[in-house]
N, C-alpha and C positions, 0 to 999 in steps of 0.2 A: 324292610317292609314289616309292618306291625304283625301281619299274619305269621311271620317266621317265629314269633314268640311261642306259638303253640308247639312247634317242633323243637325249639330250644328247651322248653319246659319238659317235654316228654323224653328228651335225650338225657336228662338227669336220671341216672339209673335208680336211685333210691325213691325219688318222686314217682317214677314210672311203676315201680313195684307197689308202692302205696296206692297209686291210682287204680291199678288193675285189681288189687284186693278190694278196694272200695266198690269197683264195678261189679265184682262177684256178689258182694253183700247187697248192693242195690238191686241186682237182678232178683236175688232171693226175696227181698222185701216186697218188690213190686209183683212178683208172681204170687206171693203170699196174700197180698191185698185182694187179688181176683179170686183165689181159691177160698179164702176166708169169707169175703163178701158174698160170693155166690152161694156157698153152702149155708151160711148163717141166714140169708134171706130165704132160701128154700126151706129151712127148718122153722122159721118164725114168721116170715112175711111182715116184718115190723121194722120201719125206719128207726124207731127208738132202740130196738135191740142192736141194730148196726151201730148206733151212737154209743151204747153201753160197751160194746166190744172195743170201739175206738177209745173210750174213756179208760178201759183197763190197760191199754197200751200207753196212753199219754200220761196217766197219773204218776207213774214212777219218774217221769221227766221232771215233774215239779219236786218230787221228794228227794231224788238222788243225784240230779245233775250237778249241783254245786259240790257235792262230795266227789263226783267224777272229775270236776275241775281241779280239786285239791290233789287227787290221785295223779292227774296228768302233770301237775307241776312238781310232784314229789317222787314219782316212780318212772322208770323207763317206758316211754310211750309205746314202743313196739310191743313190749310184753303185754301191756294192758289191752291193746287192740287185738292181738292174736288170741289171748285167753278168752276175750269176749266172744270172738267168732267160734271158738271151739265149744263154748257153752251153748251158743245158738244152734250149732250142729247137733249136739246131744239132745236138746229139748225138742227140736223139730223132728228128729227120728222118733222120739216117744209119741208125739202128737200124730205123726204119720201112721204109726201102728194102731193107735186108738181109732183114727178115721177109717183106715182101710179095713179094719175088722168090723166096722158098722156099729161101734159102741159110742160114737161121739155124741156129745150133748152141747147145748149152748154154753154151759159152764166150762167146758174144756177150752173154748176159745177165750173165756175170761181169764183163767189161770195162765194160759200160754201167753196171752197178750201182756199180762202183768210181768211175767218173767222176761219176755222178749224186750219189753219197754225198760225194765231195770237194767238189763245188760247194755242196752243202747245208751241209757243215761250215764252209766259208769264208764263207758268206753268211748263214746263219741267226742267228748271234749279233747281227749288225747289225740284222736284222729285229726280233728280240725287244727289243734295247736301244733301238730307235727309238721304241717305243710310248710310254714315259713322257715323251719329248720333245714328243709331239704331243697329249697329253691331260692334264687336271688330275689332281693326285694323288688327290683323292677318287673319281675315276672309274677308278683303276688296276684294281681287281678286276673292274669292269664290262668294261673293255677286254680284260683277260685272258680273261674268260668269253666275250666276243664273238669273240675269235680262235679259242677252242676251239669255239664254235658254228659258225663258218665251216668249220673242219676237219671237224666232224661232219656239217654239211650236205652237204659233199662226200662223206662216207662213206655218206650215204643215197642220193644221186642218182648219184654217180660210178660206183660198182660196178655198180648196176643198169643204168646206161646202157652201160657197157662190156660187161657180160654180154649185154644185149639186142642190141647191135650185132654181137657175135661170132655169136650164134645166128642172127640175121636174115641177115647178109651171107654166112655160111657155108652157108646153105640146107640145114641138116641135117648138114653135115660139120664137126663141132666141133673137128677138128684142123686146120682150114683156116688156113694161114699168111697167106693173102690177107686174110681177115677181120681177123685180129689186126693185120696191117700197117696197115689202114685206121684202126683204133683208135689206133695209135701216131701217125699223122698228125694225128688229132684232138687227142691229148695235146700234140703239138708246138705246135699252134695256141693251146692254153691257156697254155703257157709263154710264147709270144710276147705274148699279151694281158696276162699278168701283168707282164712287163717294161715294156710301154708304159704300163700304168696306174700303176706305181710312179713313173715319170718325171713323173707329174702332181702328185706331192707337192711343195709349194713350198719346204719347208725341206730343205737338203742333209743336215742332221744335225750335232750337236755333235761336236767333236774335242778331245782333251785337249791342253793346252799342251805344246809340245816341251820335253823336259827332258834330252835328250842320252842317255837310256837306250836300250839295245838292245832288240830284240823279246824276246830271252831274259830280260832284266832285267824287262820288263813281265810276262812269264809267271810269273817267280818271285814278283813282287809279288802277283799274283793268288792264287797257291797259298798264300802266307803269309796274305793277307787272309781267305781261306776258313777256314784252320786256326785263326786267332785269334778267330773269331766262331762260337761253338757253334751258335746258331740257324741260321746259314747252312749249316754242316756238316750239321746235322740235316735241313734241308729237302732238301739234295742226296741224303743217304742215303735219305730217304723217297721220292724220285723214282727212285732206282736200282733198288730192289727190284721195283716193278711192271714196269720195262723188262726186268729179268733174267728174271722168272718169270711175269709176266702177259702181256706182249706176244708171247711165242712162240706164243700161241694164234692170232694173226693169220697167222703163218707156216704153221701146221698146218691152218688152216681149209680150204684146197683139198683136203687129204688127208682131213680129217674129213667133208667134204661128199661126196667120192668113195667112200671106203671104208666109212664108218659109215652115212651117210644115203642113199647111192646116188644122189646128185643130179648134175645137169649144170651148165652155165655159168649158166643162169637161177637155179637154186637157190643157187649160190655167190654170185651178185650179191645175192640176197635175204638170205642170212645176213649178209653184210657190211653191207648197207643197214640191216637192223633193229638191228644194233649201233649204227649211226649215229643211228637214231631215238631210242634210249634216251639216247645221248650228248648229242644236241642238247637234249633235255629237261633233262638235268642241268646243262649249261652255261648254258642260258637261266634256269633257276631260280636259279643262283648269281648271274648277271648282274643279276637283278631284286631281289635281296635287300638290296642296299645294305649298311649296316653289320651285321656278323654277329659275335657273340661266340663264344668257345670254338672258335676255328678249329683249334687243335691237335688237340683231341679229334675234331672232324669229319674232319680229314685222316687220322688214324690209323684210325678206325672204318671209313671208306669203303674204305681200302686192305685192311683185314682182310676185309671182306665181299666185296670184289672177288675175293680168292683163294678164298673159300668157294663163290661162285657159279660160278667156273671148274670147281671140283671137281663141282658139281652138273651142269654141262653134260656132263662126261665120263661121267656115269652114264646118259645117254639116247641112244637111236638113233631117236627120234621127231622129225620135222621141227618140229612145232608146239612141243613142249617145248624144243627147241634154240633156236627163235626167241625164246621167252619168256626163257630163261636169257641169251641174247646181248643182248637189250634191257636187262636189268638190269645185266649186266656193262658195257655201254656207258654207262649212267647213272652207275654208280659210278666208272668210270674217268675220265669227263669231269669229274665233280664234283671228284674227287681232284686231277687234273692242273691244272685251272683254279685251284683254291684254292692249290695249291703254287706255281704261277707268280706269282700275285698277292702272296703272302707273300714270295717271294724278291725280286721287284722292289722291295718296300718295305723290305726289310732291307738292301739294297745301296746304297752311295753312288754318285752320278751318274758320277764319273770312273772307277769300277771296274766299272760295270754290264756292259759288253760282255764283258770278260774273265771275270767271275764267271759270267755266263750261258753263256759258252763252256765253262767247267769243268762246269757242270751238263749241258750238251749232250754234252760229251766222255764224261761218266760213262754217258750213255745208250748210247754206242757199245759199252759192255760187254755189251750185250744178247746177242751171240753166245755169251758164256760161259754163258748160260742156254739159248739156242736149241739149241746143238749137243748137250748131254747129253739135253735133253728130246726133240729130234728123234731121237736114237739110241734112246731108250726107245720112241718111236713106231715106229721102223723095225723093232725086234726084238720088242717086246712089244705092238704095236698102237697105233693113233692115240689111242684113248681112254685108254690107260695113260699116254701122254706128256702128254696134257692134264691128267689127274688129278695127275700129278707136279708140273706147273707150278703149279697152283692150290694144292696143299699147301705147296710151298716158299714161295710168296708169303705165305700166311697165317702160317706159322711165322716167317718172317723179320720181318714187321711186328710180330708179338707180341714178338719179342726186342728189336727197336728201341724199342718202347714203354717198355722198362725204363730207357732212357738219359735222364737229365735234359735233355740238349740237345734231344732229340726232343720231349719233353713241353712244352718252352718255345719252340717255333718261332714262336709268335705274339706273342712279347715282344721289344721293342727298347728298350734303356735303361730297363727296368723298367715300360714301358707296353704295353698291348695294341694291336696293330696293327688 
């Protein structure tokens, strides 16, 4: 049965260690989103300031991801991943001290976001490129879906836990920096656990043979490789649009919760968690499907519906309807991203995988180009208007991309279906 693939993948010891380490890191990041978003909005009450914090985190992705891909192909991947998590642990402890002592300012979230984003940009290509080295090729889609499942599990439990801790520790004072500071120490512990777990992987990771080329030469090779392979270019394009126009919803969710639904930290945690509930269902369904045909059509349709349901969310001020819409958005987004990652892993040659995945990740750093105008619409036209604009732009951009032959054939390699 196809569902057995899930258990077969997790029985691979090295992949299981990497997956657990990724799970700890994902919990840390999702708890951080709630702690950061809640406190920043309490300090500023500005959707634009939420966008600037997101920009500080995403900008390093554009600047450093390709370098991260070069590192992933040249250095042992296990070492890169573990070192990155140790750096996140140390920085989070520092920010936790600043927050808990009541000296935190808006700019502290800017510098921490930039540091956190830099570490992610330099280490994430290694994490993604490591997976095919630890798993059989027939289990690649299952492994990608399990990685997405882990992320989405953290989206269910992490935000709810962060919101619950803030509400309980603050004893009614939801602007309490002491409560948020405690949450940051919990986040630091998760980063430390992630680093230690990754060190349990027995394989250091493949590295390419030295060829005398400079890092800049390696980067140029990667860009040429992507340009000369239309299906790879199509997959990257199909992943850019959701990050440009679908992901800004996550940035605006604290403002939507506060201004439209009138919710507190508990409701914010619930909204984020229910998105994760839908997402984990989507990724588990993909993980258990085994071989699936018409992957290109499924990829395009899921992205199109993703945009339409974001538009539907913008039309409601009812908590229950918002929860239903977010669950469906989570399902569609998870299915789409897991399928895209699996196809990309199978389209790329082993010696180029780290660099090509870093280009894909670098393109996700373009998210601020979507966040800033959408946040500006939310600032001056209302949060619902901003969310509506994001959903409409996502749907229209995917419909336009569908017209390109390279996009319609992203599930073909050398004339055969992946």
